[in-house]
Every structure is written in C-alpha cells, then in structure tokens.
ChimeraX commands (.cxc) that place a marker at each C-alpha (Angstrom):
marker #1 position 134.77,87.24,103.33 radius 0.5
marker #1 position 134.33,90.03,103.48 radius 0.5
marker #1 position 131.20,91.71,101.68 radius 0.5
marker #1 position 130.54,95.33,100.62 radius 0.5
marker #1 position 128.02,97.51,100.51 radius 0.5
marker #1 position 127.53,97.69,96.68 radius 0.5
marker #1 position 125.19,101.12,97.05 radius 0.5
marker #1 position 125.22,103.73,100.02 radius 0.5
marker #1 position 121.46,102.32,101.15 radius 0.5
marker #1 position 119.46,99.19,99.44 radius 0.5
marker #1 position 117.22,100.86,97.16 radius 0.5
marker #1 position 114.07,100.81,99.59 radius 0.5
marker #1 position 116.20,103.85,101.81 radius 0.5
marker #1 position 118.14,101.91,104.31 radius 0.5
marker #1 position 120.94,103.67,106.33 radius 0.5
marker #1 position 124.40,100.52,105.38 radius 0.5
marker #1 position 126.65,101.33,108.29 radius 0.5
marker #1 position 129.48,99.74,108.64 radius 0.5
marker #1 position 130.60,98.94,112.45 radius 0.5
marker #1 position 135.05,98.12,111.87 radius 0.5
marker #1 position 137.12,96.98,113.77 radius 0.5
marker #1 position 137.92,99.45,115.77 radius 0.5
marker #1 position 134.05,99.77,117.05 radius 0.5
marker #1 position 133.43,103.23,114.84 radius 0.5
marker #1 position 130.75,103.13,113.49 radius 0.5
marker #1 position 130.44,104.52,109.88 radius 0.5
marker #1 position 127.89,105.91,108.18 radius 0.5
marker #1 position 127.78,105.09,104.48 radius 0.5
marker #1 position 124.69,107.28,103.22 radius 0.5
marker #1 position 126.23,110.96,105.34 radius 0.5
marker #1 position 130.03,109.23,103.84 radius 0.5
marker #1 position 130.31,110.17,107.82 radius 0.5
marker #1 position 131.52,108.65,111.20 radius 0.5
marker #1 position 128.14,108.05,113.05 radius 0.5
marker #1 position 127.91,107.88,116.96 radius 0.5
marker #1 position 125.13,105.70,118.94 radius 0.5
marker #1 position 123.44,109.42,119.26 radius 0.5
marker #1 position 123.29,109.28,116.85 radius 0.5
marker #1 position 122.33,105.84,114.57 radius 0.5
marker #1 position 119.08,106.34,117.19 radius 0.5
marker #1 position 117.87,110.19,115.57 radius 0.5
marker #1 position 118.40,108.80,111.75 radius 0.5
marker #1 position 115.66,105.91,113.30 radius 0.5
marker #1 position 113.42,108.79,115.11 radius 0.5
marker #1 position 112.82,110.20,112.46 radius 0.5
marker #1 position 111.29,107.03,110.31 radius 0.5
marker #1 position 115.06,106.02,108.65 radius 0.5
marker #1 position 115.56,102.15,108.29 radius 0.5
marker #1 position 119.41,100.96,109.08 radius 0.5
marker #1 position 121.23,98.32,108.15 radius 0.5
marker #1 position 124.26,97.60,110.40 radius 0.5
marker #1 position 126.75,95.36,109.18 radius 0.5
marker #1 position 130.51,93.75,110.56 radius 0.5
marker #1 position 132.92,95.62,108.95 radius 0.5
marker #1 position 135.18,92.36,107.79 radius 0.5
marker #1 position 132.77,89.96,108.40 radius 0.5
marker #1 position 129.98,91.70,106.32 radius 0.5
marker #1 position 127.66,90.23,108.90 radius 0.5
marker #1 position 124.85,91.54,109.91 radius 0.5
marker #1 position 124.25,93.04,113.57 radius 0.5
marker #1 position 121.86,96.03,113.73 radius 0.5
marker #1 position 119.65,94.40,116.32 radius 0.5
marker #1 position 123.34,94.25,118.94 radius 0.5
marker #1 position 123.88,97.63,118.41 radius 0.5
marker #1 position 120.16,98.55,118.26 radius 0.5
marker #1 position 120.25,96.89,122.06 radius 0.5
marker #1 position 123.36,98.53,122.54 radius 0.5
marker #1 position 121.16,102.31,121.64 radius 0.5
marker #1 position 118.70,100.77,124.24 radius 0.5
marker #1 position 121.03,100.27,127.27 radius 0.5
marker #1 position 122.03,103.18,126.54 radius 0.5
marker #1 position 120.00,106.11,126.52 radius 0.5
marker #1 position 118.53,104.44,130.48 radius 0.5
marker #1 position 118.24,106.01,132.41 radius 0.5
marker #1 position 120.31,104.24,135.22 radius 0.5
marker #1 position 117.04,104.40,137.36 radius 0.5
marker #1 position 115.90,102.20,134.60 radius 0.5
marker #1 position 119.16,100.08,134.11 radius 0.5
marker #1 position 117.35,96.97,136.75 radius 0.5
marker #1 position 114.73,97.40,134.25 radius 0.5
marker #1 position 115.15,97.00,131.38 radius 0.5
marker #1 position 117.65,93.76,132.36 radius 0.5
marker #1 position 115.06,92.21,133.32 radius 0.5
marker #1 position 113.56,92.47,130.67 radius 0.5
marker #1 position 116.40,91.74,128.18 radius 0.5
marker #1 position 116.64,88.60,130.58 radius 0.5
marker #1 position 112.83,87.70,131.00 radius 0.5
marker #1 position 113.54,88.06,126.26 radius 0.5
marker #1 position 116.86,85.90,126.65 radius 0.5
marker #1 position 114.83,83.20,129.12 radius 0.5
marker #1 position 111.68,83.01,127.06 radius 0.5
marker #1 position 113.07,82.36,124.20 radius 0.5
marker #1 position 111.44,82.62,120.65 radius 0.5
marker #1 position 107.73,83.05,122.39 radius 0.5
marker #1 position 108.48,86.52,122.83 radius 0.5
marker #1 position 109.26,86.78,119.52 radius 0.5
marker #1 position 106.37,85.64,118.22 radius 0.5
marker #1 position 103.47,86.20,120.45 radius 0.5
marker #1 position 104.43,89.99,119.40 radius 0.5
marker #1 position 104.46,89.11,114.99 radius 0.5
marker #1 position 101.13,88.00,116.36 radius 0.5
marker #1 position 99.31,91.17,117.57 radius 0.5
marker #1 position 102.05,92.31,114.63 radius 0.5
marker #1 position 99.81,90.83,112.01 radius 0.5
marker #1 position 96.58,91.23,113.85 radius 0.5
marker #1 position 96.85,94.89,114.48 radius 0.5
marker #1 position 97.50,95.43,110.95 radius 0.5
marker #1 position 94.06,92.27,110.04 radius 0.5
marker #1 position 92.42,95.16,112.10 radius 0.5
marker #1 position 94.00,98.14,110.42 radius 0.5
marker #1 position 93.17,96.67,107.69 radius 0.5
marker #1 position 89.12,95.36,108.03 radius 0.5
marker #1 position 88.54,99.18,109.74 radius 0.5
marker #1 position 91.33,101.72,108.70 radius 0.5
marker #1 position 91.50,105.35,110.23 radius 0.5
marker #1 position 89.87,108.05,108.68 radius 0.5
marker #1 position 92.26,110.18,106.37 radius 0.5
marker #1 position 90.38,113.19,107.13 radius 0.5
marker #1 position 91.29,112.56,111.23 radius 0.5
marker #1 position 93.98,114.58,111.25 radius 0.5
marker #1 position 94.42,114.03,114.91 radius 0.5
marker #1 position 95.57,110.16,114.58 radius 0.5
marker #1 position 98.79,112.34,112.99 radius 0.5
marker #1 position 99.58,113.60,116.21 radius 0.5
marker #1 position 98.23,117.19,113.64 radius 0.5
marker #1 position 95.51,119.41,115.97 radius 0.5
marker #1 position 92.40,120.34,114.29 radius 0.5
marker #1 position 92.02,124.48,113.00 radius 0.5
marker #1 position 89.32,124.85,115.79 radius 0.5
marker #1 position 92.72,124.05,118.91 radius 0.5
marker #1 position 95.47,125.87,116.83 radius 0.5
marker #1 position 92.86,129.56,117.00 radius 0.5
marker #1 position 91.95,128.74,120.73 radius 0.5
marker #1 position 95.95,128.61,121.35 radius 0.5
marker #1 position 96.71,131.41,119.40 radius 0.5
marker #1 position 93.92,133.57,121.26 radius 0.5
marker #1 position 95.46,132.59,124.23 radius 0.5
marker #1 position 99.23,132.34,123.70 radius 0.5
marker #1 position 97.76,136.49,122.29 radius 0.5
marker #1 position 96.31,136.76,126.66 radius 0.5
marker #1 position 99.56,135.52,127.51 radius 0.5
marker #1 position 100.46,137.89,125.93 radius 0.5
marker #1 position 99.19,140.74,126.94 radius 0.5
marker #1 position 99.56,139.84,130.59 radius 0.5
marker #1 position 102.93,139.70,129.48 radius 0.5
marker #1 position 102.62,143.26,129.00 radius 0.5
marker #1 position 100.41,145.00,131.82 radius 0.5
marker #1 position 102.92,143.24,134.78 radius 0.5
marker #1 position 106.27,144.12,132.34 radius 0.5
marker #1 position 104.88,147.48,131.31 radius 0.5
marker #1 position 101.72,148.05,133.88 radius 0.5
marker #1 position 101.49,152.24,132.53 radius 0.5
marker #1 position 100.97,152.03,129.49 radius 0.5
marker #1 position 97.18,151.81,128.23 radius 0.5
marker #1 position 96.11,147.98,128.24 radius 0.5
marker #1 position 95.53,146.11,124.00 radius 0.5
marker #1 position 91.09,146.17,124.04 radius 0.5
marker #1 position 91.42,143.06,122.06 radius 0.5
marker #1 position 91.63,140.91,126.09 radius 0.5
marker link #1:1,2 radius 0.2
marker link #1:2,3 radius 0.2
marker link #1:3,4 radius 0.2
marker link #1:4,5 radius 0.2
marker link #1:5,6 radius 0.2
marker link #1:6,7 radius 0.2
marker link #1:7,8 radius 0.2
marker link #1:8,9 radius 0.2
marker link #1:9,10 radius 0.2
marker link #1:10,11 radius 0.2
marker link #1:11,12 radius 0.2
marker link #1:12,13 radius 0.2
marker link #1:13,14 radius 0.2
marker link #1:14,15 radius 0.2
marker link #1:15,16 radius 0.2
marker link #1:16,17 radius 0.2
marker link #1:17,18 radius 0.2
marker link #1:18,19 radius 0.2
marker link #1:19,20 radius 0.2
marker link #1:20,21 radius 0.2
marker link #1:21,22 radius 0.2
marker link #1:22,23 radius 0.2
marker link #1:23,24 radius 0.2
marker link #1:24,25 radius 0.2
marker link #1:25,26 radius 0.2
marker link #1:26,27 radius 0.2
marker link #1:27,28 radius 0.2
marker link #1:28,29 radius 0.2
marker link #1:29,30 radius 0.2
marker link #1:30,31 radius 0.2
marker link #1:31,32 radius 0.2
marker link #1:32,33 radius 0.2
marker link #1:33,34 radius 0.2
marker link #1:34,35 radius 0.2
marker link #1:35,36 radius 0.2
marker link #1:36,37 radius 0.2
marker link #1:37,38 radius 0.2
marker link #1:38,39 radius 0.2
marker link #1:39,40 radius 0.2
marker link #1:40,41 radius 0.2
marker link #1:41,42 radius 0.2
marker link #1:42,43 radius 0.2
marker link #1:43,44 radius 0.2
marker link #1:44,45 radius 0.2
marker link #1:45,46 radius 0.2
marker link #1:46,47 radius 0.2
marker link #1:47,48 radius 0.2
marker link #1:48,49 radius 0.2
marker link #1:49,50 radius 0.2
marker link #1:50,51 radius 0.2
marker link #1:51,52 radius 0.2
marker link #1:52,53 radius 0.2
marker link #1:53,54 radius 0.2
marker link #1:54,55 radius 0.2
marker link #1:55,56 radius 0.2
marker link #1:56,57 radius 0.2
marker link #1:57,58 radius 0.2
marker link #1:58,59 radius 0.2
marker link #1:59,60 radius 0.2
marker link #1:60,61 radius 0.2
marker link #1:61,62 radius 0.2
marker link #1:62,63 radius 0.2
marker link #1:63,64 radius 0.2
marker link #1:64,65 radius 0.2
marker link #1:65,66 radius 0.2
marker link #1:66,67 radius 0.2
marker link #1:67,68 radius 0.2
marker link #1:68,69 radius 0.2
marker link #1:69,70 radius 0.2
marker link #1:70,71 radius 0.2
marker link #1:71,72 radius 0.2
marker link #1:72,73 radius 0.2
marker link #1:73,74 radius 0.2
marker link #1:74,75 radius 0.2
marker link #1:75,76 radius 0.2
marker link #1:76,77 radius 0.2
marker link #1:77,78 radius 0.2
marker link #1:78,79 radius 0.2
marker link #1:79,80 radius 0.2
marker link #1:80,81 radius 0.2
marker link #1:81,82 radius 0.2
marker link #1:82,83 radius 0.2
marker link #1:83,84 radius 0.2
marker link #1:84,85 radius 0.2
marker link #1:85,86 radius 0.2
marker link #1:86,87 radius 0.2
marker link #1:87,88 radius 0.2
marker link #1:88,89 radius 0.2
marker link #1:89,90 radius 0.2
marker link #1:90,91 radius 0.2
marker link #1:91,92 radius 0.2
marker link #1:92,93 radius 0.2
marker link #1:93,94 radius 0.2
marker link #1:94,95 radius 0.2
marker link #1:95,96 radius 0.2
marker link #1:96,97 radius 0.2
marker link #1:97,98 radius 0.2
marker link #1:98,99 radius 0.2
marker link #1:99,100 radius 0.2
marker link #1:100,101 radius 0.2
marker link #1:101,102 radius 0.2
marker link #1:102,103 radius 0.2
marker link #1:103,104 radius 0.2
marker link #1:104,105 radius 0.2
marker link #1:105,106 radius 0.2
marker link #1:106,107 radius 0.2
marker link #1:107,108 radius 0.2
marker link #1:108,109 radius 0.2
marker link #1:109,110 radius 0.2
marker link #1:110,111 radius 0.2
marker link #1:111,112 radius 0.2
marker link #1:112,113 radius 0.2
marker link #1:113,114 radius 0.2
marker link #1:114,115 radius 0.2
marker link #1:115,116 radius 0.2
marker link #1:116,117 radius 0.2
marker link #1:117,118 radius 0.2
marker link #1:118,119 radius 0.2
marker link #1:119,120 radius 0.2
marker link #1:120,121 radius 0.2
marker link #1:121,122 radius 0.2
marker link #1:122,123 radius 0.2
marker link #1:123,124 radius 0.2
marker link #1:124,125 radius 0.2
marker link #1:125,126 radius 0.2
marker link #1:126,127 radius 0.2
marker link #1:127,128 radius 0.2
marker link #1:128,129 radius 0.2
marker link #1:129,130 radius 0.2
marker link #1:130,131 radius 0.2
marker link #1:131,132 radius 0.2
marker link #1:132,133 radius 0.2
marker link #1:133,134 radius 0.2
marker link #1:134,135 radius 0.2
marker link #1:135,136 radius 0.2
marker link #1:136,137 radius 0.2
marker link #1:137,138 radius 0.2
marker link #1:138,139 radius 0.2
marker link #1:139,140 radius 0.2
marker link #1:140,141 radius 0.2
marker link #1:141,142 radius 0.2
marker link #1:142,143 radius 0.2
marker link #1:143,144 radius 0.2
marker link #1:144,145 radius 0.2
marker link #1:145,146 radius 0.2
marker link #1:146,147 radius 0.2
marker link #1:147,148 radius 0.2
marker link #1:148,149 radius 0.2
marker link #1:149,150 radius 0.2
marker link #1:150,151 radius 0.2
marker link #1:151,152 radius 0.2
marker link #1:152,153 radius 0.2
marker link #1:153,154 radius 0.2
marker link #1:154,155 radius 0.2
marker link #1:155,156 radius 0.2
marker link #1:156,157 radius 0.2
marker link #1:157,158 radius 0.2
marker link #1:158,159 radius 0.2
view
C-alpha cells in the first residue's frame, strides 16, 4: 500500500523526505535528492523532518536519524555510541519515559519562571558592551599587525 505525500510539508513546516528502494533520499520540499549530511544540515537550522519509505509509506524518521548520528560520530567515539545504543535497547521504554518526564519538568519550570526576554545572551546574542570590547580588541590587533608588517610607518594614534 503506497501512501503519497499530498504536500511537500505537513502544513507546519515539516519537510517530507522519501526514501526509495535504492536507498536514495528525496527532499520533496526542495525537489532534490539529499544526503544524510544534507538532512543533518536541515535539522541544525531548526527544520523538522519526516522520512517515509516510498514503497510502504512507513514512517522511518528515527531510523534515518540514528544513521545520521552514527555517520557523524568520530571513529574514536563509536564504542561510546555503541554502548549508549545498547543501553537504550536494553532499558527499553524506561529511558524514553525518563526523558519525557525531564522534558516536562523543564517545560513546567520554564513556564513557572520564564527567562527575561531582554536578556538576549540566552539566545547567544552578545551584549553591546561585549561587541564594543571586541571591536576595540580588533582595532588593537590591526594596529599591532600594521606595526609588525610596516615597521617604518608611524603608529596609529588610536592605540
């Protein structure tokens, strides 16, 4: 039984990806074949994906995500990944249940005391003072480089 994706996204921005029998992955949103690295890049930019087997219509997102994790893991960390996956399989639903509980606790804590929206550093955005300090350091480094590269020229007065 073949189920076709009616749209390229699910209406909430989830990108639909089809996996064909030849193991090729097709991004229906961008209308192109995509690699595991390409899927990882989409996820890193905040995109949500869903992967379906093209023939059966079965949802296989977790399988593809596991492939991405295994593919991107450095060889030196493969034994750790193997142990982690083995423990996950051995402990069954307990790990997922614990994960869900922790997520719910985090959400409840966030709702009880949401972060200050004026503090943009929580989103990785530096303060103005940090930017000004970095600009001063860059100017100083540029002046130092100029002195090293052009020792005969007069130094800048801004040092």
